[in-house]
MOPAC internal coordinates of N, CA, C and O (Angstrom, degrees):
PM7 1SCF
backbone

  N    0.0000 0     0.00 0     0.00 0    0    0    0
  C    1.4552 1     0.00 0     0.00 0    1    0    0
  C    1.5289 1   107.46 1     0.00 0    2    1    0
  O    1.2310 1   120.83 1   -51.34 1    3    2    1
  N    1.2895 1   116.03 1   128.66 1    3    2    1
  C    1.4511 1   117.41 1  -175.20 1    5    3    2
  C    1.5271 1   111.66 1   -79.78 1    6    5    3
  O    1.2310 1   121.33 1   -10.12 1    7    6    5
  N    1.2951 1   115.06 1   169.88 1    7    6    5
  C    1.4649 1   122.18 1  -173.76 1    9    7    6
  C    1.5247 1   112.14 1   -62.16 1   10    9    7
  O    1.2310 1   120.01 1   141.71 1   11   10    9
  N    1.3279 1   117.58 1   -38.29 1   11   10    9
  C    1.4659 1   121.04 1  -177.52 1   13   11   10
  C    1.5344 1   111.15 1   -64.20 1   14   13   11
  O    1.2310 1   120.49 1   138.79 1   15   14   13
  N    1.3299 1   116.66 1   -41.21 1   15   14   13
  C    1.4610 1   120.22 1   179.06 1   17   15   14
  C    1.5236 1   110.41 1   -67.14 1   18   17   15
  O    1.2310 1   120.03 1   139.41 1   19   18   17
  N    1.3360 1   117.56 1   -40.59 1   19   18   17
  C    1.4671 1   121.13 1   177.38 1   21   19   18
  C    1.5230 1   110.90 1   -60.27 1   22   21   19
  O    1.2310 1   120.70 1   136.40 1   23   22   21
  N    1.3220 1   116.26 1   -43.60 1   23   22   21
  C    1.4637 1   119.74 1  -179.83 1   25   23   22
  C    1.5182 1   111.05 1   -65.88 1   26   25   23
  O    1.2310 1   119.94 1   140.54 1   27   26   25
  N    1.3262 1   117.71 1   -39.46 1   27   26   25
  C    1.4613 1   120.54 1   178.74 1   29   27   26
  C    1.5213 1   111.24 1   -66.41 1   30   29   27
  O    1.2310 1   120.08 1   139.86 1   31   30   29
  N    1.3294 1   117.46 1   -40.14 1   31   30   29
  C    1.4638 1   120.60 1   177.01 1   33   31   30
  C    1.5237 1   111.22 1   -63.79 1   34   33   31
  O    1.2310 1   120.39 1   137.21 1   35   34   33
  N    1.3268 1   116.86 1   -42.79 1   35   34   33
  C    1.4602 1   120.21 1   179.01 1   37   35   34
  C    1.5234 1   111.12 1   -64.20 1   38   37   35
  O    1.2310 1   120.09 1   137.48 1   39   38   37
  N    1.3097 1   117.43 1   -42.52 1   39   38   37
  C    1.4611 1   121.28 1   178.61 1   41   39   38
  C    1.5277 1   110.74 1   -64.27 1   42   41   39
  O    1.2310 1   120.19 1   136.73 1   43   42   41
  N    1.3240 1   117.23 1   -43.27 1   43   42   41
  C    1.4642 1   120.35 1   178.74 1   45   43   42
  C    1.5157 1   110.91 1   -62.86 1   46   45   43
  O    1.2310 1   120.20 1   140.32 1   47   46   45
  N    1.3234 1   117.22 1   -39.68 1   47   46   45
  C    1.4650 1   120.82 1   178.34 1   49   47   46
  C    1.5268 1   110.65 1   -63.60 1   50   49   47
  O    1.2310 1   119.87 1   136.02 1   51   50   49
  N    1.3161 1   117.86 1   -43.98 1   51   50   49
  C    1.4635 1   120.70 1   179.82 1   53   51   50
  C    1.5270 1   111.71 1   -64.96 1   54   53   51
  O    1.2310 1   120.41 1   139.62 1   55   54   53
  N    1.3265 1   116.82 1   -40.38 1   55   54   53
  C    1.4711 1   120.48 1   178.51 1   57   55   54
  C    1.5266 1   110.00 1   -64.49 1   58   57   55
  O    1.2310 1   120.36 1   136.76 1   59   58   57
  N    1.3218 1   116.91 1   -43.24 1   59   58   57
  C    1.4564 1   120.53 1   178.98 1   61   59   58
  C    1.5215 1   110.98 1   -64.58 1   62   61   59
  O    1.2310 1   120.14 1   137.00 1   63   62   61
  N    1.3216 1   117.34 1   -43.00 1   63   62   61
  C    1.4634 1   120.82 1   178.37 1   65   63   62
  C    1.5180 1   110.95 1   -63.37 1   66   65   63
  O    1.2310 1   119.76 1   138.19 1   67   66   65
  N    1.3285 1   118.07 1   -41.81 1   67   66   65
  C    1.4645 1   121.06 1   178.39 1   69   67   66
  C    1.5200 1   110.69 1   -64.32 1   70   69   67
  O    1.2310 1   119.80 1   142.18 1   71   70   69
  N    1.3262 1   117.99 1   -37.82 1   71   70   69
  C    1.4623 1   121.11 1   177.85 1   73   71   70
  C    1.5220 1   110.78 1   -60.56 1   74   73   71
  O    1.2310 1   120.18 1   135.21 1   75   74   73
  N    1.3335 1   117.27 1   -44.79 1   75   74   73
  C    1.4551 1   119.87 1  -179.09 1   77   75   74
  C    1.5215 1   112.01 1   -69.01 1   78   77   75
  O    1.2310 1   119.95 1   145.66 1   79   78   77
  N    1.3189 1   117.70 1   -34.34 1   79   78   77
  C    1.4644 1   120.71 1   178.00 1   81   79   78
  C    1.5200 1   110.54 1   -66.50 1   82   81   79
  O    1.2310 1   120.18 1   137.65 1   83   82   81
  N    1.3251 1   117.25 1   -42.35 1   83   82   81
  C    1.4548 1   121.67 1  -177.89 1   85   83   82
  C    1.5266 1   111.62 1   -75.02 1   86   85   83
  O    1.2310 1   120.00 1   144.20 1   87   86   85
  N    1.3302 1   117.60 1   -35.80 1   87   86   85
  C    1.4596 1   120.53 1  -171.28 1   89   87   86
  C    1.5229 1   114.46 1   -83.42 1   90   89   87
  O    1.2310 1   119.11 1   165.83 1   91   90   89
  N    1.3281 1   119.31 1   -14.17 1   91   90   89
  C    1.4594 1   120.15 1  -178.81 1   93   91   90
  C    1.5171 1   110.07 1  -111.11 1   94   93   91
  O    1.2310 1   120.37 1   -39.64 1   95   94   93
  N    1.3289 1   116.90 1   140.36 1   95   94   93
  C    1.4700 1   119.60 1   175.71 1   97   95   94
  C    1.5264 1   110.60 1   -63.74 1   98   97   95
  O    1.2310 1   120.62 1   -29.58 1   99   98   97
  N    1.3011 1   116.42 1   150.42 1   99   98   97
  C    1.4699 1   121.42 1  -176.22 1  101   99   98
  C    1.5261 1   112.02 1   -63.45 1  102  101   99
  O    1.2310 1   119.80 1   149.13 1  103  102  101
  N    1.3100 1   117.98 1   -30.87 1  103  102  101
  C    1.4603 1   120.71 1  -175.65 1  105  103  102
  C    1.5158 1   113.36 1   -81.01 1  106  105  103
  O    1.2310 1   119.37 1   165.25 1  107  106  105
  N    1.3159 1   118.81 1   -14.75 1  107  106  105
  C    1.4578 1   119.63 1  -173.64 1  109  107  106
  C    1.5315 1   113.94 1   -88.08 1  110  109  107
  O    1.2310 1   119.64 1   164.71 1  111  110  109
  N    1.3041 1   118.30 1   -15.29 1  111  110  109
  C    1.4543 1   120.68 1  -176.51 1  113  111  110
  C    1.5298 1   110.79 1  -126.11 1  114  113  111
  O    1.2310 1   120.04 1   -36.08 1  115  114  113
  N    1.3385 1   117.53 1   143.92 1  115  114  113
  C    1.4642 1   119.15 1   174.12 1  117  115  114
  C    1.5264 1   110.45 1   -73.94 1  118  117  115
  O    1.2310 1   120.37 1   -20.04 1  119  118  117
  N    1.3022 1   116.89 1   159.96 1  119  118  117
  C    1.4641 1   121.56 1   175.95 1  121  119  118
  C    1.5228 1   108.77 1   -80.57 1  122  121  119
  O    1.2310 1   120.70 1   -54.68 1  123  122  121
  N    1.3097 1   116.27 1   125.32 1  123  122  121
  C    1.4603 1   121.77 1  -179.67 1  125  123  122
  C    1.5187 1   108.01 1  -130.71 1  126  125  123
  O    1.2310 1   120.98 1   -49.07 1  127  126  125
  N    1.3219 1   115.74 1   130.93 1  127  126  125
  C    1.4598 1   121.35 1   175.39 1  129  127  126
  C    1.5199 1   107.16 1  -120.13 1  130  129  127
  O    1.2310 1   120.82 1   -60.31 1  131  130  129
  N    1.3122 1   116.03 1   119.69 1  131  130  129
  C    1.4551 1   121.71 1   177.41 1  133  131  130
  C    1.5187 1   107.25 1  -109.47 1  134  133  131
  O    1.2310 1   120.85 1   -60.22 1  135  134  133
  N    1.3149 1   115.99 1   119.78 1  135  134  133
  C    1.4603 1   121.07 1   179.46 1  137  135  134
  C    1.5275 1   107.27 1  -104.98 1  138  137  135
  O    1.2310 1   120.84 1   -65.86 1  139  138  137
  N    1.3170 1   116.00 1   114.14 1  139  138  137
  C    1.4618 1   122.47 1  -177.69 1  141  139  138
  C    1.5179 1   107.43 1  -110.55 1  142  141  139
  O    1.2310 1   120.30 1   -75.40 1  143  142  141
  N    1.3303 1   117.03 1   104.60 1  143  142  141
  C    1.4621 1   122.67 1  -172.78 1  145  143  142
  C    1.5302 1   109.71 1  -120.39 1  146  145  143
  O    1.2310 1   120.92 1   -43.38 1  147  146  145
  N    1.3109 1   115.84 1   136.62 1  147  146  145
  C    1.4514 1   121.69 1   177.73 1  149  147  146
  C    1.5288 1   110.25 1   -87.19 1  150  149  147
  O    1.2310 1   120.14 1   -42.62 1  151  150  149
  N    1.3082 1   117.33 1   137.38 1  151  150  149
  C    1.4777 1   124.66 1   174.33 1  153  151  150
  C    1.5260 1   113.15 1    58.54 1  154  153  151
  O    1.2310 1   119.72 1  -139.74 1  155  154  153
  N    1.3035 1   118.14 1    40.26 1  155  154  153
  C    1.4599 1   121.14 1   175.38 1  157  155  154
  C    1.5170 1   108.22 1  -124.67 1  158  157  155
  O    1.2310 1   120.65 1   -56.23 1  159  158  157
  N    1.2999 1   116.37 1   123.77 1  159  158  157
  C    1.4485 1   120.65 1   179.71 1  161  159  158
  C    1.5135 1   111.99 1   -82.33 1  162  161  159
  O    1.2310 1   120.71 1   -14.59 1  163  162  161
  N    1.3164 1   116.25 1   165.41 1  163  162  161
  C    1.4602 1   122.12 1  -178.81 1  165  163  162
  C    1.5332 1   111.20 1   -61.01 1  166  165  163
  O    1.2310 1   120.50 1   139.95 1  167  166  165
  N    1.3071 1   116.66 1   -40.05 1  167  166  165
  C    1.4737 1   120.71 1  -176.70 1  169  167  166
  C    1.5248 1   113.31 1   -84.31 1  170  169  167
  O    1.2310 1   119.27 1  -167.63 1  171  170  169
  N    1.3319 1   119.00 1    12.37 1  171  170  169
  C    1.4641 1   121.67 1  -179.55 1  173  171  170
  C    1.5167 1   113.76 1   -92.72 1  174  173  171
  O    1.2310 1   119.79 1  -170.64 1  175  174  173
  N    1.3147 1   118.00 1     9.36 1  175  174  173
  C    1.4617 1   121.98 1   177.61 1  177  175  174
  C    1.5208 1   109.02 1  -117.86 1  178  177  175
  O    1.2310 1   121.15 1   -25.04 1  179  178  177
  N    1.3234 1   115.41 1   154.96 1  179  178  177
  C    1.4612 1   120.48 1  -174.30 1  181  179  178
  C    1.5100 1   115.08 1   -60.78 1  182  181  179
  O    1.2310 1   119.49 1   138.59 1  183  182  181
  N    1.3335 1   118.57 1   -41.41 1  183  182  181
  C    1.4642 1   119.94 1  -176.67 1  185  183  182
  C    1.5262 1   112.25 1   -67.87 1  186  185  183
  O    1.2310 1   119.84 1   161.55 1  187  186  185
  N    1.3406 1   117.92 1   -18.45 1  187  186  185
  C    1.4575 1   121.70 1   178.65 1  189  187  186
  C    1.5225 1   111.75 1   -93.26 1  190  189  187
  O    1.2310 1   120.20 1   178.94 1  191  190  189
  N    1.3295 1   117.22 1    -1.06 1  191  190  189
  C    1.4494 1   119.99 1   175.01 1  193  191  190
  C    1.5155 1   116.29 1   111.04 1  194  193  191
  O    1.2310 1   119.08 1  -168.36 1  195  194  193
  N    1.3066 1   119.36 1    11.64 1  195  194  193
  C    1.4550 1   121.08 1  -179.10 1  197  195  194
  C    1.5268 1   110.68 1   -80.14 1  198  197  195
  O    1.2310 1   121.05 1   -47.34 1  199  198  197
  N    1.3214 1   115.59 1   132.66 1  199  198  197
  C    1.4652 1   121.48 1   172.44 1  201  199  198
  C    1.5277 1   110.67 1   -99.32 1  202  201  199
  O    1.2310 1   120.57 1   165.21 1  203  202  201
  N    1.3295 1   116.52 1   -14.79 1  203  202  201
  C    1.4544 1   121.51 1  -176.10 1  205  203  202
  C    1.5286 1   112.17 1   -76.54 1  206  205  203
  O    1.2310 1   120.35 1   135.18 1  207  206  205
  N    1.3207 1   116.94 1   -44.82 1  207  206  205
  C    1.4678 1   121.54 1  -177.23 1  209  207  206
  C    1.5245 1   109.79 1  -106.61 1  210  209  207
  O    1.2310 1   120.77 1   -47.88 1  211  210  209
  N    1.3144 1   116.13 1   132.12 1  211  210  209
  C    1.4568 1   120.69 1   174.44 1  213  211  210
  C    1.5150 1   108.49 1   -95.76 1  214  213  211
  O    1.2310 1   120.70 1   -61.39 1  215  214  213
  N    1.3383 1   116.27 1   118.61 1  215  214  213
  C    1.4624 1   121.29 1  -178.79 1  217  215  214
  C    1.5301 1   109.21 1  -130.45 1  218  217  215
  O    1.2310 1   119.56 1  -110.11 1  219  218  217
  N    1.3215 1   118.45 1    69.89 1  219  218  217
  C    1.4604 1   120.05 1  -174.18 1  221  219  218
  C    1.5261 1   113.67 1   -65.31 1  222  221  219
  O    1.2310 1   119.47 1   143.44 1  223  222  221
  N    1.3180 1   118.61 1   -36.56 1  223  222  221
  C    1.4622 1   119.65 1  -179.20 1  225  223  222
  C    1.5196 1   111.94 1   -70.66 1  226  225  223
  O    1.2310 1   120.39 1   138.20 1  227  226  225
  N    1.3279 1   116.86 1   -41.80 1  227  226  225
  C    1.4639 1   119.87 1   176.79 1  229  227  226
  C    1.5212 1   109.72 1   -66.48 1  230  229  227
  O    1.2310 1   119.72 1   141.96 1  231  230  229
  N    1.3272 1   118.14 1   -38.04 1  231  230  229
  C    1.4611 1   121.35 1   177.30 1  233  231  230
  C    1.5241 1   111.07 1   -61.58 1  234  233  231
  O    1.2310 1   120.24 1   139.03 1  235  234  233
  N    1.3210 1   117.14 1   -40.97 1  235  234  233
  C    1.4660 1   121.17 1   179.22 1  237  235  234
  C    1.5286 1   110.61 1   -65.33 1  238  237  235
  O    1.2310 1   120.44 1   136.28 1  239  238  237
  N    1.3311 1   116.76 1   -43.72 1  239  238  237
  C    1.4638 1   120.20 1   176.90 1  241  239  238
  C    1.5290 1   110.76 1   -60.39 1  242  241  239
  O    1.2310 1   120.51 1   138.03 1  243  242  241
  N    1.3269 1   116.63 1   -41.97 1  243  242  241
  C    1.4650 1   120.45 1  -179.12 1  245  243  242
  C    1.5214 1   111.59 1   -66.47 1  246  245  243
  O    1.2310 1   120.35 1   141.33 1  247  246  245
  N    1.3305 1   116.94 1   -38.67 1  247  246  245
  C    1.4638 1   120.22 1  -178.77 1  249  247  246
  C    1.5252 1   112.93 1   -73.01 1  250  249  247
  O    1.2310 1   120.26 1   150.76 1  251  250  249
  N    1.3248 1   117.11 1   -29.24 1  251  250  249
  C    1.4614 1   120.77 1  -177.85 1  253  251  250
  C    1.5261 1   113.40 1   -93.87 1  254  253  251
  O    1.2310 1   119.92 1   169.59 1  255  254  253
  N    1.3149 1   117.76 1   -10.41 1  255  254  253
  C    1.4610 1   120.04 1  -175.54 1  257  255  254
  C    1.5118 1   111.91 1  -131.25 1  258  257  255
  O    1.2310 1   120.79 1    29.03 1  259  258  257
  N    1.3014 1   116.10 1  -150.97 1  259  258  257
  C    1.4600 1   123.26 1  -179.77 1  261  259  258
  C    1.5243 1   109.26 1  -105.76 1  262  261  259
  O    1.2310 1   121.10 1   -35.47 1  263  262  261
  N    1.3158 1   115.50 1   144.53 1  263  262  261
  C    1.4599 1   121.51 1   176.76 1  265  263  262
  C    1.5211 1   107.51 1  -124.95 1  266  265  263
  O    1.2310 1   120.61 1   -51.93 1  267  266  265
  N    1.3213 1   116.44 1   128.07 1  267  266  265
  C    1.4558 1   121.61 1   177.10 1  269  267  266
  C    1.5177 1   107.94 1  -101.89 1  270  269  267
  O    1.2310 1   120.31 1   -59.79 1  271  270  269
  N    1.3141 1   117.02 1   120.21 1  271  270  269
  C    1.4615 1   121.18 1  -171.40 1  273  271  270
  C    1.5243 1   114.03 1  -100.40 1  274  273  271
  O    1.2310 1   119.45 1   169.31 1  275  274  273
  N    1.3109 1   118.65 1   -10.69 1  275  274  273
  C    1.4567 1   120.90 1   179.99 1  277  275  274
  C    1.5235 1   108.47 1  -112.55 1  278  277  275
  O    1.2310 1   120.87 1   -61.06 1  279  278  277
  N    1.3154 1   115.94 1   118.94 1  279  278  277
  C    1.4556 1   120.18 1  -177.83 1  281  279  278
  C    1.5210 1   109.39 1  -138.91 1  282  281  279
  O    1.2310 1   121.24 1   -13.37 1  283  282  281
  N    1.3060 1   115.23 1   166.63 1  283  282  281
  C    1.4548 1   122.05 1   179.83 1  285  283  282
  C    1.5146 1   108.49 1  -133.15 1  286  285  283
  O    1.2310 1   120.37 1   -54.37 1  287  286  285
  N    1.3113 1   116.90 1   125.63 1  287  286  285
  C    1.4592 1   120.53 1   175.59 1  289  287  286
  C    1.5196 1   108.01 1   -82.07 1  290  289  287
  O    1.2310 1   120.31 1   -53.62 1  291  290  289
  N    1.3126 1   117.01 1   126.38 1  291  290  289
  C    1.4609 1   120.66 1  -175.45 1  293  291  290
  C    1.5256 1   112.95 1   -77.86 1  294  293  291
  O    1.2310 1   119.97 1   171.50 1  295  294  293
  N    1.3110 1   117.67 1    -8.50 1  295  294  293
  C    1.4635 1   120.97 1   178.73 1  297  295  294
  C    1.5219 1   109.28 1  -152.94 1  298  297  295
  O    1.2310 1   121.40 1   -14.25 1  299  298  297
  N    1.3225 1   114.93 1   165.75 1  299  298  297
  C    1.4625 1   120.01 1  -175.15 1  301  299  298
  C    1.5229 1   113.58 1   -80.04 1  302  301  299
  O    1.2310 1   119.26 1   161.28 1  303  302  301
  N    1.3152 1   119.03 1   -18.72 1  303  302  301
  C    1.4624 1   119.83 1   179.28 1  305  303  302
  C    1.5228 1   110.08 1  -123.94 1  306  305  303
  O    1.2310 1   120.96 1   -17.09 1  307  306  305
  N    1.3113 1   115.77 1   162.91 1  307  306  305
  C    1.4628 1   120.25 1  -171.45 1  309  307  306
  C    1.5248 1   113.02 1   -71.91 1  310  309  307
  O    1.2310 1   119.73 1   145.81 1  311  310  309
  N    1.3216 1   118.12 1   -34.19 1  311  310  309
  C    1.4674 1   119.93 1  -178.95 1  313  311  310
  C    1.5199 1   110.55 1   -64.74 1  314  313  311
  O    1.2310 1   120.18 1   134.76 1  315  314  313
  N    1.3091 1   117.26 1   -45.24 1  315  314  313
  C    1.4537 1   120.95 1   179.53 1  317  315  314
  C    1.5292 1   110.95 1   -70.79 1  318  317  315
  O    1.2310 1   119.68 1   144.14 1  319  318  317
  N    1.3310 1   118.21 1   -35.86 1  319  318  317
  C    1.4658 1   120.96 1   176.45 1  321  319  318
  C    1.5187 1   110.94 1   -62.58 1  322  321  319
  O    1.2310 1   120.28 1   138.80 1  323  322  321
  N    1.3331 1   117.08 1   -41.20 1  323  322  321
  C    1.4626 1   120.54 1   177.59 1  325  323  322
  C    1.5109 1   111.78 1   -64.29 1  326  325  323
  O    1.2310 1   120.42 1   139.48 1  327  326  325
  N    1.3312 1   116.80 1   -40.52 1  327  326  325
  C    1.4631 1   120.34 1   177.93 1  329  327  326
  C    1.5233 1   110.53 1   -65.30 1  330  329  327
  O    1.2310 1   120.03 1   140.33 1  331  330  329
  N    1.3279 1   117.54 1   -39.67 1  331  330  329
  C    1.4656 1   121.00 1   178.34 1  333  331  330
  C    1.5306 1   110.43 1   -64.39 1  334  333  331
  O    1.2310 1   119.97 1   138.74 1  335  334  333
  N    1.3214 1   117.66 1   -41.26 1  335  334  333
  C    1.4545 1   120.76 1   178.10 1  337  335  334
  C    1.5242 1   110.26 1   -65.51 1  338  337  335
  O    1.2310 1   120.25 1   138.16 1  339  338  337
  N    1.3206 1   117.12 1   -41.84 1  339  338  337
  C    1.4600 1   121.74 1  -179.10 1  341  339  338
  C    1.5259 1   111.24 1   -65.56 1  342  341  339
  O    1.2310 1   120.26 1   137.58 1  343  342  341
  N    1.3290 1   117.11 1   -42.42 1  343  342  341
  C    1.4478 1   121.89 1  -176.84 1  345  343  342
  C    1.5250 1   113.24 1   -84.84 1  346  345  343
  O    1.2310 1   120.15 1   159.64 1  347  346  345
  N    1.3411 1   117.33 1   -20.36 1  347  346  345
  C    1.4516 1   120.12 1  -177.91 1  349  347  346
  C    1.5224 1   112.75 1    75.10 1  350  349  347
  O    1.2310 1   120.53 1  -150.04 1  351  350  349
  N    1.3102 1   116.58 1    29.96 1  351  350  349
  C    1.4711 1   121.65 1  -177.79 1  353  351  350
  C    1.5190 1   109.51 1  -131.05 1  354  353  351
  O    1.2310 1   121.25 1   -17.05 1  355  354  353
  N    1.3178 1   115.21 1   162.95 1  355  354  353
  C    1.4478 1   120.60 1   172.00 1  357  355  354
  C    1.5212 1   109.18 1   -78.10 1  358  357  355
  O    1.2310 1   120.57 1   -17.21 1  359  358  357
  N    1.3186 1   116.52 1   162.79 1  359  358  357
  C    1.4650 1   120.73 1   178.86 1  361  359  358
  C    1.5244 1   110.08 1   -66.36 1  362  361  359
  O    1.2310 1   121.31 1   -35.43 1  363  362  361
  N    1.3200 1   115.11 1   144.57 1  363  362  361
  C    1.4487 1   119.66 1   177.18 1  365  363  362
  C    1.5117 1   108.62 1   -76.95 1  366  365  363
  O    1.2310 1   120.83 1   -36.33 1  367  366  365
  N    1.3062 1   116.01 1   143.67 1  367  366  365
  C    1.4754 1   118.63 1  -179.45 1  369  367  366
  C    1.4919 1   112.28 1  -101.83 1  370  369  367
  O    1.2310 1   120.10 1   180.00 1  371  370  369

């Protein structure tokens, strides 16, 4: 996937996210933070036991909220995984 398509997908995702933030009252939805990171393993953050990387803000979020430890990547590369997350579909074969 070329750079232009990645940028357009990222922009569309941000616009869609901003629309939902503006269009819904604050009391009707729970606060959800989804961190989508390329090439980062589960054990690369402090709350999971990493001594190599210092992640105090992510550690604080994990300690004060919920952490989901079992996940499935919908595609083998990050560009397609991001598109699958954005579209809500599995990767096309």
